[in-house]
C-alpha positions in Angstrom: 15.7 34.8 9.1 15.6 31.2 8.1 16.5 29.6 4.8 14.6 27.0 2.7 16.6 24.4 0.8 15.2 22.4 -2.1 16.3 20.6 -5.2 15.4 22.4 -8.5 12.7 20.5 -10.4 14.4 21.3 -13.7 18.2 20.8 -13.2 18.4 18.9 -9.9 20.8 21.4 -8.3 20.3 22.7 -4.7 18.4 25.9 -4.2 18.9 27.9 -1.0 16.6 30.9 -0.6 15.5 33.1 2.4 12.2 31.9 3.9 9.5 32.6 3.0 10.3 31.9 -0.7 9.7 35.0 -2.8 7.8 34.8 -6.0 10.9 36.3 -7.8 13.3 33.5 -6.5 15.0 31.5 -9.2 17.4 28.6 -9.3 20.9 30.0 -9.4 22.0 27.2 -11.8 19.4 27.2 -14.5 17.2 30.2 -13.8 14.0 28.2 -13.4 11.4 29.8 -11.1 11.8 28.4 -7.6 8.3 29.2 -6.3 6.5 26.9 -8.8 4.2 24.0 -8.5 6.9 21.6 -9.6 9.1 22.7 -6.7 6.2 22.4 -4.1 5.9 19.6 -1.6 2.2 19.3 -2.6 2.9 18.8 -6.3 0.9 15.7 -7.2 0.5 15.1 -11.0 -2.9 13.6 -11.7 -4.4 14.9 -8.5 -7.1 17.7 -8.3 -5.3 20.7 -10.0 -2.1 18.5 -9.7 -2.0 19.4 -6.0 -2.2 17.3 -2.8 -3.7 20.4 -1.1 -7.3 21.4 -1.8 -6.7 24.6 -3.7 -9.6 26.7 -5.1 -7.9 28.0 -8.2 -5.8 26.0 -10.6 -2.4 27.3 -11.6 -2.2 27.1 -15.4 1.6 26.9 -15.8 3.1 24.6 -13.2 6.6 25.5 -14.1 6.3 29.3 -13.6 6.2 31.3 -10.3 2.7 31.8 -8.8 1.0 33.2 -5.8 -0.3 30.0 -4.3 -0.8 30.3 -0.5 -0.2 26.5 0.0 3.4 26.6 -1.5 6.1 24.9 0.5 9.5 23.9 -0.9 9.8 20.2 -1.5 12.5 18.9 0.9 15.9 18.7 -0.8 16.8 15.3 0.6 15.2 12.1 1.7 15.8 10.7 5.1 18.7 8.6 3.8 20.4 11.9 2.6 20.2 10.8 -1.1 19.0 13.5 -3.5 15.2 13.3 -4.2 15.7 12.4 -7.8 18.2 9.6 -7.1 17.0 6.1 -7.5 18.0 3.6 -4.7 20.2 0.7 -5.7 18.5 -2.7 -6.4 19.3 -4.1 -2.9 18.2 -0.9 -1.2 14.9 -0.9 -3.1 14.4 -4.5 -2.2 15.1 -3.9 1.5 12.8 -0.9 1.5 9.9 -3.2 0.6 10.2 -4.8 4.1 10.7 -1.6 6.2 
């Protein structure tokens, strides 16, 4: 059995749950639903149904658990091992423009 690791959309703490992510999974720190649109790697505000995947049915509450078949945890860390919510330093942001 594998584990999925993500960063909670609400509090920013790490979430580690058995894969596949159960609908009843919650963040151990704040209690937010783990299997929600805002924790999904396809979350795309402003996109069709706020999703990068082509889904047939819109999920009305993006912060609550749902039964979406496309759900995948958003990766917990970027390739530079900084938390997803962290903003790079000014120099790092400048250097990233040219990479």
